[in-house]
Phi, psi and omega in degrees: 000326180288322178297323179295317180298316182288336173290324180279341187254028180292135178287144177281144180290150180283141172293345180272353184299320178293324177294321178293325176296313181297317180293322174299313181295325178291317179295319179294320175293324177295321176296318179293319177297321180294319176295328175284315182200109182299325181291324179291322179294322176294318175296326177293319179299313181297318182295317180294315179300317180293322182291324177292317178293321179297317179298316180294324183289330181277346183287150184274136179290153177283157180264022184295336181253015183282151179287149180292155179292155182297335182275348182285155182286135178289161178292152175298160184293338179299327185271357184277163183298138176087356181244013182267175181268024179292147181293138173280140181227157176237135183245122179242124182259134174225169185297114178081008178207160179230124182250123179252125180249137180269112184267357187281344180225148175265121181245122178236128177245132179252130182257125177290000000 
């Protein structure tokens, strides 16, 4: 029974474990390079930073915010601006205050 419990309760590996290993190896290599030659370590740091910036600048942006193609079906009128169920409001400005009134519902309060 105890063998079965231990087999079922194996901890799952952390998704950050690989990143920690890569960071540790990079820092170890950097420390070794620094011990050998500080100038070479600084040049390697600049080169790595330049390579990362270059790679990031060359990656393609996603098209998630692109406008739809002309042949695509337009969205229904319910989703367009001004046709939603958003509350209608009225804004009234007075000296030192801003009053916002909700016009989507009629609210009446009766005091007994």
